[in-house]
C-alpha positions as CSV (number, residue, x, y, z in Angstrom):
1,X,20.8,-51.2,57.8
2,X,23.0,-53.4,59.7
3,X,25.9,-55.0,58.0
4,X,27.0,-57.6,60.5
5,X,25.0,-60.4,58.4
6,X,26.4,-59.4,55.0
7,X,29.9,-59.4,56.1
8,X,29.4,-62.8,57.6
9,X,28.3,-64.3,54.1
10,X,31.5,-62.9,53.1
11,X,33.8,-64.2,56.0
12,X,35.1,-67.6,54.0
13,X,36.2,-65.9,50.7
14,X,37.4,-62.3,52.7
15,X,40.1,-64.3,55.0
16,X,40.8,-66.9,51.9
17,X,41.5,-63.9,49.6
18,X,43.3,-62.0,52.7
19,X,45.6,-65.3,53.1
20,X,46.6,-65.1,49.6
21,X,47.8,-62.0,49.1
22,X,49.7,-62.2,52.4
23,X,52.0,-65.2,51.2
24,X,53.0,-62.6,48.7
25,X,56.6,-61.2,50.0
26,X,55.9,-57.7,48.8
27,X,59.1,-56.6,50.6
28,X,60.1,-53.5,48.2
29,X,63.2,-54.9,45.9
30,X,64.9,-51.9,44.3
31,X,64.8,-53.0,40.0
32,X,64.9,-49.5,38.3
33,X,65.8,-51.0,34.8
34,X,63.0,-53.5,35.3
35,X,59.9,-52.0,34.0
36,X,57.8,-54.4,34.7
37,X,58.8,-54.8,38.4
38,X,60.3,-51.3,39.1
39,X,59.9,-52.4,43.1
40,X,60.3,-56.4,42.7
41,X,58.6,-58.9,41.8
42,X,56.9,-59.7,45.1
43,X,55.1,-56.0,44.9
44,X,54.6,-56.8,40.8
45,X,52.7,-59.7,42.2
46,X,50.9,-57.8,44.6
47,X,49.6,-55.2,42.6
48,X,48.5,-58.2,39.9
49,X,46.5,-60.0,42.4
50,X,44.8,-57.3,44.2
51,X,43.7,-55.6,40.6
52,X,42.6,-58.7,39.4
53,X,40.8,-59.2,42.2
54,X,38.8,-55.6,42.1
55,X,38.0,-57.0,38.3
56,X,36.6,-60.5,39.4
57,X,34.5,-58.3,41.8
58,X,33.2,-56.5,38.9
59,X,34.7,-53.2,39.3
60,X,36.7,-50.9,37.1
61,X,40.2,-51.1,37.9
62,X,43.3,-48.6,36.9
63,X,47.2,-49.3,36.4
64,X,49.6,-46.9,37.0
65,X,53.4,-48.0,35.9
66,X,53.4,-51.1,37.8
67,X,53.5,-49.2,41.1
68,X,49.6,-48.0,41.8
69,X,46.4,-48.7,40.5
70,X,42.6,-48.5,41.9
71,X,39.4,-50.7,42.1
72,X,36.3,-48.1,41.4
73,X,32.7,-48.5,41.0
74,X,29.8,-45.7,41.4
75,X,29.0,-42.5,39.9
76,X,29.1,-38.6,39.8
77,X,31.9,-36.1,40.0
78,X,33.4,-36.3,43.6
79,X,35.1,-39.0,44.3
80,X,35.7,-40.9,47.6
81,X,39.3,-42.1,47.9
82,X,40.1,-44.7,50.3
83,X,44.2,-45.4,50.5
84,X,46.4,-48.5,51.0
85,X,49.2,-50.1,50.2
86,X,50.6,-53.5,49.6
87,X,54.0,-53.2,50.4
88,X,55.1,-54.4,53.9
89,X,58.9,-53.9,55.9
90,X,61.1,-57.0,55.8
91,X,59.7,-59.6,57.9
92,X,62.8,-59.4,59.9
93,X,64.3,-62.6,62.1
94,X,62.6,-64.4,65.2
95,X,58.9,-65.8,64.1
96,X,57.3,-68.3,65.1
97,X,55.4,-69.0,61.6
98,X,56.7,-67.9,58.1
99,X,56.0,-64.4,57.9
100,X,54.8,-65.4,54.7
101,X,52.3,-68.4,55.3
102,X,49.4,-66.6,56.4
103,X,49.1,-69.1,59.5
104,X,45.9,-69.3,61.8
105,X,46.2,-69.2,65.2
106,X,43.4,-68.5,68.2
107,X,41.6,-66.9,65.8
108,X,44.4,-64.2,64.4
109,X,46.1,-64.5,61.3
110,X,49.9,-64.2,61.4
111,X,52.2,-62.8,58.7
112,X,54.2,-59.7,57.5
113,X,51.6,-56.9,56.4
114,X,48.2,-58.8,58.5
115,X,47.4,-55.3,60.2
116,X,49.7,-53.2,58.3
117,X,48.1,-52.8,55.5
118,X,47.1,-55.7,53.9
119,X,44.5,-57.1,56.1
120,X,42.4,-53.3,55.9
121,X,43.1,-53.5,52.5
122,X,41.3,-56.6,51.8
123,X,38.7,-55.2,54.6
124,X,38.1,-52.3,52.7
125,X,37.4,-54.1,49.2
126,X,35.1,-56.3,51.0
127,X,33.0,-53.7,52.4
128,X,32.8,-52.0,49.0
129,X,31.8,-55.4,47.1
130,X,29.0,-55.5,49.9
131,X,27.9,-52.5,49.1
132,X,28.3,-53.3,45.2
133,X,26.1,-56.5,45.7
134,X,23.6,-55.2,48.2
135,X,23.0,-52.2,45.0
136,X,22.7,-49.2,47.6
137,X,21.9,-45.6,46.2
138,X,25.8,-44.6,46.0
139,X,25.8,-41.0,44.1
140,X,29.6,-40.3,44.2
141,X,32.9,-42.4,43.0
142,X,34.3,-45.3,45.5
143,X,37.6,-45.5,44.5
144,X,39.8,-48.0,46.9
145,X,44.0,-46.5,45.6
146,X,46.8,-49.0,46.4
147,X,50.2,-47.8,46.2
148,X,53.5,-49.9,46.6
149,X,56.2,-48.0,48.7
150,X,54.4,-46.7,51.4
151,X,56.9,-47.8,53.9
152,X,59.8,-46.0,51.6
153,X,59.4,-42.9,49.3
154,X,56.3,-43.1,48.2
155,X,56.6,-42.9,44.6
156,X,53.7,-44.9,44.2
157,X,51.1,-42.8,45.5
158,X,52.4,-39.4,44.2
159,X,52.9,-41.3,40.5
160,X,48.9,-42.0,40.6
161,X,47.8,-38.6,41.9
162,X,50.1,-37.0,39.2
163,X,48.2,-38.7,36.4
164,X,44.8,-39.3,38.0
165,X,42.0,-37.3,39.7
166,X,42.3,-36.4,43.2
167,X,39.7,-38.0,45.4
168,X,37.5,-34.7,46.9
169,X,38.0,-36.8,50.6
170,X,38.6,-40.1,52.0
171,X,40.8,-42.3,54.1
172,X,43.3,-44.4,54.7
173,X,43.0,-47.6,57.0
174,X,46.5,-47.8,58.1
175,X,46.2,-46.7,61.7
176,X,43.4,-47.1,64.6
177,X,39.9,-46.6,65.4
178,X,37.8,-44.1,66.2
179,X,40.2,-42.4,63.7
180,X,43.2,-39.9,63.6
181,X,42.8,-36.7,62.3
182,X,46.3,-35.7,62.6
183,X,49.4,-36.9,61.9
184,X,53.0,-35.7,62.7
185,X,55.3,-34.8,60.1
186,X,57.6,-37.1,59.4
187,X,61.7,-35.7,58.6
188,X,64.5,-37.8,58.0
189,X,68.5,-37.0,58.2
190,X,71.8,-38.9,57.5
191,X,74.7,-37.5,59.9
192,X,78.3,-38.4,57.6
193,X,81.1,-38.6,58.7
194,X,84.8,-39.0,57.0
195,X,86.2,-40.1,60.1
196,X,89.0,-43.1,59.2
197,X,89.3,-46.1,61.5
198,X,91.7,-49.0,61.0
199,X,89.9,-50.8,63.5
200,X,86.6,-50.4,62.1
201,X,85.7,-53.4,59.3
202,X,82.2,-53.0,59.3
203,X,79.3,-51.9,61.7
204,X,75.6,-52.4,59.9
205,X,72.0,-51.8,61.8
206,X,68.7,-51.4,60.2
207,X,67.3,-51.4,56.8
208,X,64.8,-48.9,56.9
209,X,63.9,-45.7,58.9
210,X,60.7,-45.9,59.9
211,X,61.4,-49.1,62.0
212,X,63.4,-49.4,65.3
213,X,66.3,-51.7,64.6
214,X,66.0,-55.2,65.9
215,X,69.6,-56.0,65.2
216,X,73.3,-54.4,65.6
217,X,76.4,-56.4,63.9
218,X,80.0,-55.2,64.1
219,X,83.3,-56.6,62.9
220,X,86.2,-55.0,64.6
221,X,89.6,-55.9,65.5
222,X,89.8,-55.7,69.2
223,X,89.4,-58.2,70.8
224,X,86.4,-58.0,72.8
225,X,84.4,-61.1,73.3
226,X,84.2,-61.0,77.8
227,X,83.3,-57.1,78.1
228,X,80.8,-57.9,75.3
229,X,79.0,-60.5,77.1
230,X,79.0,-58.8,80.2
231,X,77.2,-55.9,78.2
232,X,75.0,-58.4,77.2
233,X,73.8,-59.8,81.0
234,X,74.2,-56.3,82.3
235,X,71.6,-55.2,79.8
236,X,69.5,-58.4,79.6
237,X,70.0,-58.7,75.6
238,X,70.9,-61.1,73.8
239,X,73.7,-61.5,71.3
240,X,76.2,-63.5,69.4
241,X,80.0,-63.3,69.2
242,X,82.1,-65.1,66.8
243,X,85.9,-63.9,65.9
244,X,85.6,-60.3,66.0
245,X,82.0,-60.3,64.9
246,X,79.7,-58.9,67.4
247,X,76.1,-58.7,67.0
248,X,73.4,-57.6,69.3
249,X,69.6,-57.9,69.2
250,X,66.8,-55.8,70.3
251,X,63.1,-55.5,69.3
252,X,61.6,-53.6,66.7
253,X,58.9,-51.2,66.5
254,X,57.4,-48.4,64.2
255,X,59.8,-45.4,64.4
256,X,56.3,-43.2,65.3
257,X,56.9,-44.3,69.0
258,X,60.6,-45.6,70.0
259,X,60.0,-46.3,73.3
260,X,58.1,-49.5,72.3
261,X,61.5,-51.3,70.5
262,X,64.5,-52.0,72.0
263,X,67.2,-50.3,69.7
264,X,70.1,-52.3,69.0
265,X,72.0,-49.7,67.7
266,X,72.3,-47.7,70.4
267,X,72.5,-50.6,72.7
268,X,75.9,-51.7,70.2
269,X,77.2,-47.7,70.3
270,X,76.7,-47.8,74.3
271,X,78.9,-51.1,74.3
272,X,81.3,-49.9,71.4
273,X,82.0,-46.5,73.3
274,X,83.4,-48.1,76.2
275,X,86.5,-48.8,74.8
276,X,86.9,-47.2,71.0
277,X,86.6,-43.7,69.7
278,X,84.4,-43.4,66.5
279,X,82.3,-40.3,66.5
280,X,79.2,-41.3,64.9
281,X,78.9,-44.1,67.6
282,X,79.7,-41.4,70.2
283,X,77.4,-39.1,69.0
284,X,74.8,-41.5,69.3
285,X,75.4,-43.0,72.6
286,X,76.0,-39.4,74.1
287,X,73.4,-37.2,72.4
288,X,70.8,-39.3,71.1
289,X,70.1,-42.6,73.7
290,X,67.1,-40.7,74.4
291,X,63.7,-40.3,72.0
292,X,62.9,-37.2,72.8
293,X,66.2,-34.9,72.1
294,X,66.1,-34.2,75.7
295,X,70.1,-34.9,76.3
296,X,70.4,-32.3,73.5
297,X,68.2,-29.7,75.2
298,X,66.0,-29.9,72.0
299,X,62.6,-31.4,73.0
300,X,59.5,-29.8,72.1
301,X,56.1,-30.8,72.7
302,X,52.7,-29.5,71.6
303,X,49.3,-30.3,73.6
304,X,47.4,-31.4,70.2
305,X,49.9,-34.1,68.4
306,X,52.5,-34.5,72.1
307,X,55.9,-35.3,71.6
308,X,59.0,-34.6,69.2
309,X,60.7,-37.7,69.0
310,X,63.5,-39.6,67.1
311,X,64.4,-43.2,66.0
312,X,68.4,-43.6,65.5
313,X,67.1,-46.3,62.0
314,X,70.3,-47.2,60.7
315,X,73.9,-47.3,60.2
316,X,76.8,-48.3,57.8
317,X,79.9,-47.6,59.0
318,X,83.7,-48.6,57.8
319,X,86.9,-48.0,57.5
320,X,86.9,-44.7,55.7
321,X,83.5,-43.4,57.5
322,X,79.9,-44.0,57.2
323,X,76.6,-42.8,57.4
324,X,73.7,-43.1,60.6
325,X,70.0,-42.5,59.4
326,X,67.9,-41.0,62.0
327,X,63.5,-40.7,61.7
328,X,61.8,-37.9,63.4
329,X,58.2,-37.3,63.9
330,X,57.5,-33.9,64.8
331,X,54.0,-32.0,66.1
332,X,52.4,-28.7,64.2
333,X,54.0,-25.8,65.6
334,X,57.6,-27.0,65.7
335,X,60.4,-25.0,64.1
336,X,62.5,-26.7,61.7
337,X,64.5,-24.2,60.8
338,X,65.7,-23.4,64.2
339,X,66.0,-27.2,65.5
340,X,68.3,-27.9,62.3
341,X,70.4,-25.3,63.0
342,X,71.1,-26.0,66.8
343,X,71.4,-29.8,66.1
344,X,74.2,-29.1,63.1
345,X,76.1,-27.4,65.3
346,X,76.1,-29.7,68.3
347,X,76.8,-32.4,65.9
348,X,79.9,-30.6,64.2
349,X,81.8,-30.6,67.7
350,X,82.1,-34.5,66.5
351,X,82.7,-33.6,63.5
352,X,79.6,-34.7,62.1
353,X,77.7,-33.6,58.8
354,X,74.0,-33.0,58.9
355,X,72.2,-33.8,55.5
356,X,68.6,-33.4,55.2
357,X,67.0,-36.7,52.8
358,X,63.5,-35.9,53.2
359,X,60.3,-34.2,54.9
360,X,56.6,-34.6,54.7
361,X,54.8,-31.6,56.4
362,X,52.6,-32.7,59.4
363,X,48.4,-33.4,58.0
364,X,46.0,-32.1,60.1
365,X,42.2,-31.7,60.1
366,X,39.3,-30.3,61.9
367,X,38.2,-32.9,64.5
368,X,34.6,-31.5,64.2
369,X,34.4,-31.6,60.5
370,X,31.2,-33.6,58.6
371,X,34.3,-36.5,57.3
372,X,35.2,-37.1,61.0
373,X,31.5,-37.3,62.2
374,X,31.1,-39.5,59.8
375,X,33.2,-41.9,60.2
376,X,33.5,-41.6,64.1
377,X,29.4,-42.5,64.4
378,X,30.2,-45.1,61.6
379,X,32.7,-46.8,64.2
380,X,30.3,-46.4,67.3
381,X,27.7,-48.2,65.4
382,X,29.4,-51.2,65.5
383,X,31.7,-51.3,68.8
384,X,29.3,-49.1,70.8
385,X,32.7,-47.0,71.8
386,X,31.9,-44.2,73.0
387,X,34.5,-43.2,74.9
388,X,37.6,-43.7,72.8
389,X,37.8,-40.1,70.9
390,X,39.8,-39.3,68.1
391,X,43.5,-38.8,68.0
392,X,46.2,-37.8,66.4
393,X,49.5,-40.2,66.0
394,X,53.7,-39.9,64.9
395,X,52.9,-42.3,62.3
396,X,52.1,-41.5,58.7
397,X,49.6,-42.6,56.4
398,X,48.4,-42.1,53.1
399,X,46.0,-39.9,54.3
400,X,48.3,-37.2,54.2
401,X,48.5,-37.2,50.5
402,X,45.1,-35.5,50.1
403,X,43.7,-32.6,51.7
404,X,40.7,-34.1,53.1
405,X,41.5,-37.3,54.7
406,X,42.0,-38.9,58.0
407,X,43.4,-42.5,59.1
408,X,40.8,-44.6,60.2
409,X,41.1,-48.2,61.8
410,X,41.8,-51.3,61.5
411,X,43.7,-51.6,65.0
412,X,41.4,-51.4,67.6
413,X,41.6,-49.8,70.9
414,X,43.5,-51.9,73.5
415,X,44.7,-54.0,71.1
416,X,48.7,-54.9,71.1
417,X,50.5,-52.7,68.4
418,X,52.4,-55.3,66.6
419,X,53.0,-53.0,63.2
420,X,56.5,-53.6,62.3
421,X,57.3,-56.1,64.9
422,X,58.0,-60.1,64.5
423,X,54.4,-62.3,64.7
424,X,52.7,-59.4,63.2
425,X,49.0,-60.9,63.6
426,X,45.6,-59.2,62.8
427,X,42.2,-60.9,64.7
428,X,39.8,-61.9,62.8
429,X,36.9,-60.8,64.8
430,X,38.5,-57.6,63.9
431,X,38.4,-58.1,60.3
432,X,35.2,-58.6,60.0
433,X,34.2,-55.9,62.5
434,X,36.2,-53.6,60.6
435,X,34.5,-54.3,57.4
436,X,31.0,-53.5,58.7
437,X,32.2,-50.2,60.3
438,X,33.9,-49.7,56.1
439,X,30.0,-50.6,54.6
440,X,28.5,-48.2,57.0
441,X,31.0,-45.4,56.7
442,X,30.6,-45.6,52.8
443,X,27.3,-45.8,53.0
444,X,27.1,-42.8,54.7
445,X,29.9,-40.6,52.7
446,X,28.5,-42.0,49.1
447,X,24.9,-40.4,49.6
């Protein structure tokens, strides 16, 4: 059957529910002593909202430790998992609208989380509702699983899977259409230096490993305002100077492709090392100023999954030393041990210690598998697009939490990628098309 008409009947409610969810500022805030909201009140409110909405629609729900949960219908031993997340990255600066007001303009909803991942979550939930309302024959359990710290440490989804049944297969609507059958590994490293610097009061940049830092701020005793203004002009950057504090503004982007952003931290390192020695900043400026490790001779590419990349994500430096955070996205067939050995030797020349913080292995599903074929055909049915192939990405989605799952939408081919950027938005038409695609996919997978 064609689900477009049923989706249109649900359009008003779908948009209303999405805007309510987008208005909840669900940025993770660590509050471990508060067992009722360990990741902050915003995420607790978002989890409450989505589980209550699921119950209102007539679904069964489950809550896990206030950090995860699921919404389910159907019967059978097999479980189709649809994995989404409620947390969003910090909004950042420079929005034309309040990032948590969900303003509609030009058929778009502007808000942090509109495309990553609240829009897709609501779209998938309404697809489940439509399938249930139509009473279509479903012989598996359809389970929408929600986590609350996908953008950081995945504790919500990990805890959920510890105490819940593992889905048989599934998808995560948290990437691109037609679908993503492979995701690069994600490795976070810290570079540590105990270099003491009486002139360096403070340098701060970045908040998350998976975001290109859009702002870098330094407090330094050197009087450098003229040089600072010249650097900004030469590099066509925006910045601020007041007393001994200097700020460079860049452009945020998802760490899976650092070249889509303007890294304020790298620019700050370039600027400062022009007149001042600090080993961490020297290392960034001389060795990490390209996203492919080419300056270090450590670049790598795989024909199936593409380049090894690095995002110079964050910095905290003061007079006693500091830390730089890196986020690597690596393809299959890359030797992590060999790389780390060579990289650590290079860093040691600057007196820098390399520490591994976290590693998530690459995820790969056969692109000729039944799951991939069913989902791809659902996409083709509602878009008519037979030319855009399934792909691999540098991003990491909850799909890798399952053995047999892929990322499936909802960003359409050719759309501007605004994930993790200011003025994030989702096209309303894309929401509706994606909902019909998810209806088709659930109906086919659930037979």
